[in-house]
C-alpha positions in Angstrom: 30.5 -6.2 -14.2 27.1 -8.0 -14.2 27.8 -9.1 -10.6 28.5 -5.5 -9.6 25.3 -4.3 -11.2 23.3 -7.0 -9.4 25.0 -6.1 -6.2 24.1 -2.4 -6.6 20.5 -3.4 -6.9 20.5 -5.7 -3.9 22.4 -3.4 -1.6 20.2 -0.9 0.4 20.7 2.8 -0.3 21.7 3.3 3.4 21.9 1.2 6.6 18.7 2.7 7.8 16.9 1.8 4.6 18.2 -1.8 5.1 16.8 -2.0 8.6 13.4 -0.6 7.4 13.4 -3.2 4.6 13.9 -6.0 7.1 10.7 -4.7 8.9 8.9 -4.6 5.5 9.9 -8.2 4.8 8.8 -9.4 8.3 5.4 -7.7 8.1 4.7 -9.1 4.6 6.0 -12.6 5.5 3.4 -12.8 8.3 0.6 -11.1 6.5 1.2 -13.1 3.3 1.2 -16.4 5.1 -2.1 -15.8 6.8 -3.8 -14.2 3.8 -3.0 -17.2 1.6 -4.7 -19.6 4.0 -7.4 -17.2 5.3 -10.3 -18.4 3.2 -9.8 -22.0 4.3 -9.1 -20.9 7.9 -12.3 -18.8 8.2 -14.5 -21.4 6.6 -13.0 -24.7 8.0 -11.7 -23.5 11.4 -13.9 -20.6 12.4 -16.9 -22.2 10.7 -18.2 -19.3 8.7 -19.9 -19.1 5.3 -18.4 -17.2 2.4 -21.1 -14.5 2.8 -20.2 -14.1 6.5 -16.5 -13.7 5.7 -17.3 -11.1 3.1 -19.7 -9.2 5.3 -17.2 -9.1 8.2 -14.4 -7.8 5.9 -16.7 -5.1 4.6 -17.7 -3.9 8.1 -14.0 -4.1 9.2 -13.0 -2.0 6.2 -15.6 0.7 7.1 -14.2 0.7 10.7 -10.7 1.2 9.4 -11.8 4.0 7.2 -13.5 5.8 10.1 -10.5 5.2 12.4 -7.8 6.5 10.0 -8.0 10.2 11.1 -8.2 9.5 14.9 -5.3 7.1 14.6 -3.3 9.8 12.8 -3.9 12.2 15.7 -2.7 9.6 18.1 0.5 9.2 16.1 1.1 13.0 16.2 0.4 13.0 20.0 2.6 10.1 21.1 5.2 9.8 18.3 5.2 7.6 15.1 7.8 5.0 16.2 6.0 4.2 19.5 2.6 4.0 17.7 4.1 1.9 14.9 5.5 -0.6 17.4 2.3 -0.6 19.4 0.3 -1.4 16.2 2.6 -4.3 15.3 2.4 -5.7 18.8 -1.3 -5.3 18.9 -1.8 -7.1 15.6 0.5 -9.9 16.9 -1.7 -10.3 19.9 -4.8 -10.4 17.8 -3.4 -13.0 15.4 -2.5 -15.2 18.5 -6.2 -15.2 19.5 -7.6 -16.2 16.1 -7.4 -20.0 16.7 -9.7 -19.6 19.7 -12.5 -17.7 17.8 -15.7 -19.6 16.8 -18.8 -18.1 15.2 -19.6 -14.9 13.4 -19.8 -12.5 16.3 -16.3 -13.4 17.5 -15.0 -13.2 14.0 -16.6 -9.8 13.4 -15.1 -8.3 16.6 -11.7 -9.7 15.7 -11.9 -8.4 12.1 -12.8 -4.9 13.3 -10.1 -4.9 15.9 -7.5 -6.1 13.4 -8.4 -3.4 10.9 -8.5 -0.5 13.4 -5.1 -1.6 14.9 -3.8 -2.0 11.4 -4.9 1.5 10.6 -2.8 2.8 13.5 0.2 0.9 12.3 -0.2 2.0 8.7 -0.5 5.7 9.6 2.4 5.5 12.0 4.6 3.7 9.5 4.0 6.4 6.9 4.7 9.2 9.3 7.8 7.6 10.7 9.5 6.8 7.3 8.9 10.3 6.0 10.2 11.8 9.3 13.3 9.7 9.7 14.6 9.3 6.1 16.7 12.2 4.7 14.8 14.0 1.9 17.3 13.1 -0.8 17.0 9.3 0.1 13.2 9.0 0.7 12.1 7.8 -2.7 15.0 5.5 -3.3 14.7 4.0 0.2 11.0 3.6 -0.1 11.5 1.8 -3.5 14.0 -0.6 -1.9 11.5 -1.2 1.0 8.8 -1.9 -1.6 10.9 -4.6 -3.1 11.4 -6.1 0.3 7.7 -6.0 0.9 6.9 -7.9 -2.2 9.6 -10.4 -1.5 8.1 -10.9 1.9 4.6 -11.4 0.5 6.0 -14.0 -1.9 7.7 -15.9 0.9 4.6 -15.6 3.0 2.4 -17.0 0.2 4.7 -19.9 -0.2 4.5 -20.5 3.6 0.8 -20.4 3.5 0.7 -22.7 0.5 2.9 -25.3 2.3 0.4 -25.1 5.3 -2.5 -25.7 3.0 -0.7 -28.6 1.3 -0.9 -30.7 4.5 -4.7 -30.7 4.3 -4.7 -30.6 8.1 -6.8 -28.5 10.4 -4.1 -28.8 13.1 -1.6 -27.1 10.7 -4.1 -24.4 9.8 -4.6 -23.7 13.5 -0.9 -22.9 13.8 -0.9 -20.5 10.8 -2.1 -17.5 12.8 0.6 -18.2 15.4 3.2 -18.1 12.7 1.9 -14.7 11.7 1.8 -13.6 15.3 5.4 -14.5 15.8 6.5 -12.6 12.7 4.6 -9.5 13.9 6.0 -9.8 17.4 9.6 -10.0 15.9 8.6 -7.1 13.7 7.4 -5.0 16.7 10.7 -5.7 18.5 12.7 -4.6 15.3 10.6 -1.4 15.1 11.4 -0.6 18.8 15.1 -0.7 18.0 15.0 1.7 15.1 16.3 5.2 15.6 13.8 7.8 16.8 12.3 10.2 14.3 12.1 13.9 15.0 8.5 13.7 16.3 9.5 10.9 18.7 11.8 13.3 20.5 9.2 15.9 21.4 8.5 16.5 25.1 5.1 15.7 26.6 4.5 19.5 26.9 5.2 20.0 23.2 2.8 17.2 22.2 0.0 18.9 24.0 0.5 22.2 22.1 -2.2 22.6 19.4 -0.7 23.3 16.0 -2.0 26.7 14.8 -4.0 26.9 11.6 -6.3 24.4 9.8 -5.6 20.7 9.8 -5.5 18.3 6.8 -9.3 18.3 6.4 -9.0 22.0 5.7 -6.5 21.5 3.0 -8.5 20.8 -0.2 -5.4 20.4 -2.3 -4.2 17.5 -0.1 -7.6 15.8 -0.1 -8.0 16.1 -3.8 -4.5 14.9 -4.6 -5.0 11.8 -2.5 -8.5 11.2 -4.0 -6.8 11.2 -7.5 -4.0 9.0 -6.1 -6.8 6.6 -5.0 -8.2 6.7 -8.6 -4.7 5.8 -9.9 -4.4 2.9 -7.5 -7.4 1.3 -9.2 -4.7 -0.2 -11.4 -4.8 -2.9 -8.7 -8.4 -3.6 -9.6 -7.4 -4.2 -13.2 -4.5 -6.3 -12.1 -6.3 -8.6 -9.5 -9.9 -8.5 -10.6 -10.8 -7.3 -14.1 -8.1 -8.7 -16.2 -8.4 -12.2 -14.7 -12.1 -12.1 -15.1 -11.7 -10.9 -18.7 -9.2 -13.7 -19.4 -11.6 -16.4 -18.1 -14.9 -15.1 -19.6 -14.0 -13.1 -22.7 -10.8 -14.7 -24.3 -9.7 -18.1 -25.4 -6.5 -17.9 -23.2 -6.0 -20.9 -20.9 -6.7 -20.3 -17.2 -3.3 -21.5 -16.2 -2.0 -18.2 -17.7 -3.2 -16.5 -14.5 -0.4 -18.0 -12.6 2.2 -16.7 -15.0 0.5 -13.2 -14.9 0.8 -12.9 -11.1 4.2 -14.4 -11.2 5.3 -11.7 -13.6 3.8 -9.0 -11.4 5.6 -10.4 -8.4 9.0 -10.5 -10.1 8.6 -7.0 -11.5 7.6 -5.6 -8.1 10.6 -7.2 -6.4 13.3 -6.1 -8.9 12.0 -2.9 -10.6 10.8 -0.4 -7.9 14.2 1.3 -7.7 14.4 1.6 -11.5 10.9 3.3 -11.7 11.8 5.6 -8.8 15.0 6.8 -10.4 14.9 10.6 -11.1 11.8 11.2 -8.9 13.1 14.0 -6.6 10.2 16.4 -6.1 6.6 17.2 -7.0 7.3 18.1 -10.6 9.1 14.8 -11.3 6.5 12.9 -9.3 3.8 14.4 -11.7 5.9 13.2 -14.6 5.9 9.7 -13.0 2.1 9.9 -12.7 1.9 10.7 -16.4 4.1 7.7 -17.2 2.0 5.5 -14.9 -1.3 6.7 -16.5 0.2 6.0 -20.0 0.9 2.4 -19.0 -2.6 2.2 -17.5 -4.3 3.3 -20.7 -2.1 1.1 -22.9 -3.0 -1.9 -20.7 -6.7 -1.1 -21.2 -6.3 -0.9 -25.0 -4.2 -4.1 -25.2 -6.6 -6.1 -23.0 -9.6 -4.7 -24.9 -8.1 -6.1 -28.2 -7.9 -9.6 -26.8 -11.6 -10.1 -27.2 -11.1 -10.7 -30.9 -7.8 -12.5 -31.0 -7.1 -16.2 -30.8 -4.4 -18.6 -29.6 -0.9 -17.4 -28.9 -1.7 -13.9 -29.9 -4.3 -13.7 -27.1 -1.8 -15.2 -24.6 0.9 -12.7 -25.6 -1.4 -9.7 -25.5 -3.0 -10.6 -22.1 0.5 -11.0 -20.7 1.6 -7.7 -22.1 -1.5 -6.0 -20.7 -0.5 -7.3 -17.2 3.0 -6.1 -17.7 1.9 -2.6 -18.6 -0.5 -2.3 -15.7 2.3 -3.4 -13.4 4.4 -0.6 -14.9 1.5 1.7 -13.9 1.8 0.4 -10.3 5.6 0.9 -10.1 5.7 4.5 -11.4 2.7 5.5 -9.3 4.4 4.2 -6.1 7.3 6.5 -6.7 5.0 9.5 -7.3 2.9 8.7 -4.2 5.9 8.6 -1.9 7.0 12.0 -3.1 3.5 13.6 -2.6 3.5 12.3 0.9 6.8 13.8 1.7 6.4 17.1 -0.1 2.7 18.1 0.4 2.2 17.4 4.2 2.4 19.8 7.0 5.6 18.4 8.7 4.1 19.1 12.2 1.0 16.9 11.5 2.3 14.0 9.5 0.1 11.5 11.4 -3.1 13.5 10.9 -2.2 14.1 7.2 -1.6 10.3 6.7 -5.0 9.6 8.3 -6.7 12.2 6.0 -4.9 10.7 3.0 -6.2 7.3 3.8 -9.8 8.6 4.0 -9.5 10.5 0.7 -7.7 7.8 -1.3 -10.2 5.2 -0.1 -13.0 7.3 -1.6 -11.0 7.5 -4.8 -10.9 3.7 -5.3 -13.5 2.0 -3.2 -16.1 2.1 -6.1 -13.7 0.6 -8.7 -14.2 -3.1 -8.3 -17.9 -2.9 -9.1 -17.7 -0.1 -11.7 -14.7 -1.5 -13.6 -16.1 -5.0 -13.7 -19.4 -3.8 -15.0 -17.8 -1.6 -17.6 -15.4 -4.2 -18.9 -17.8 -7.2 -18.8 -21.0 -5.5 -19.9 -19.9 -2.7 -22.2 -16.9 -4.4 -23.7 -14.7 -2.1 -25.8 -16.7 1.0 -24.8 -16.3 0.1 -21.2 -12.5 -0.3 -21.5 -12.3 3.2 -23.1 -14.4 4.6 -20.2 -12.0 3.0 -17.7 -9.0 4.5 -19.5 -10.8 7.9 -19.7 -11.4 7.9 -15.9 -7.6 7.7 -15.3 -6.9 10.3 -17.9 -9.3 12.8 -16.2 -7.6 12.0 -12.8 -4.2 12.7 -14.4 -5.3 16.1 -15.6 -6.9 16.9 -12.2 -3.9 16.0 -10.1 -1.7 18.7 -11.5 -3.8 21.7 -10.2 -4.5 19.8 -7.0 -0.8 19.5 -6.1 -0.4 23.2 -6.8 -3.3 23.9 -4.5 -1.8 21.8 -1.8 1.5 23.5 -2.1 -0.1 27.0 -1.9 -2.0 25.9 1.2 1.3 24.9 3.0 3.0 28.1 2.0 0.1 30.1 3.4 -0.4 28.2 6.7 3.0 26.6 7.6 5.9 28.8 8.6 8.6 28.9 5.9 11.3 27.8 8.3 9.3 24.7 9.2 9.0 23.7 5.5 12.6 24.4 4.9 13.7 22.4 7.9 11.5 19.4 6.7 13.3 19.4 3.4 16.8 19.8 4.9 16.4 17.6 8.0 18.4 14.4 8.4 17.8 11.8 11.1 20.1 11.6 14.1 21.7 8.2 13.9 22.6 8.2 17.6 19.0 8.7 18.7 17.5 5.5 20.1 
């Protein structure tokens, strides 16, 4: 019986979800391998200073932010599957060029190009998965894909770690080519997926302007995704604030950080489908948000308490704080997938994904500096403010989702909304 339970967790919800999960694994394998060795690659191979690396990433991030909405319109114009495959192939080509780049200007051009092409792939991926997955399977399938993504990042990190272990610049030179190969295989796998509904539109249909306002005219959508961005600041706690707090404000050994991130990885591989269970619409997604925010607040309170504890009590509480913030991540993922599916105009999924990227970025870009200052300088009061920010966002997301729903009901024909909820992909489309 235990074997049957494990098998049910390992088996994809559908053959299509299985194919999409292979894509997630391939992407994360390549990305994770390069990210693990990127700091050494940029400093030792490209010859940059740490400040130059940081500046380039900041400028590239701004470029991706500005490109999100135009990339979304491209996805709506040419179809999500084609643009997703083009994004993966474009990134493969860019990674293949990395070993030949020397100096800051070449690095900056590459970093900007990578982020802009990545924005295209990200928006197209979101539009495609919502378009092609049956409504009743979307959340469960996305949860399964999220598990595959985290497994891929783990395998990629191990690959990058092996490359670093050789202490050889020749091996580091080959690391981007490994990632390029993984992305090229990924692009090929994407091209063989079934077409989504928006891939089957004729060229004439693609030129027809959708009547009514676009996503930037939908305040409920923009607000909802701003709040979702605030919720995703749980990653700032996970990756920045709690580790800094452990090192500077507690007596916990630094080696505990490895166990914390290991726990997060295991939970994000095996538990996404558990967290997504029962999330079937906006109302249940809001319930998942409340659960996520509860975990976030508990994590703040637990971590705050470790300032005055000692020994094994500190270790146990820091670990528990990391577990609870991972719980916040898992439940938020399930809610976010539902908001994407239920609160978009089905005719403009690419543009809506682009607008969502803009708005959610504004909701979280300030958090690393703000949360670090609050926790490290204000101590207990700072942790309470951090928790309070998420509580306010949790209250605000309820009316914002209602506003987004009313906007769709006013500006999108009822039959279009009904078809989007009832539509199923054509398995014979290729």
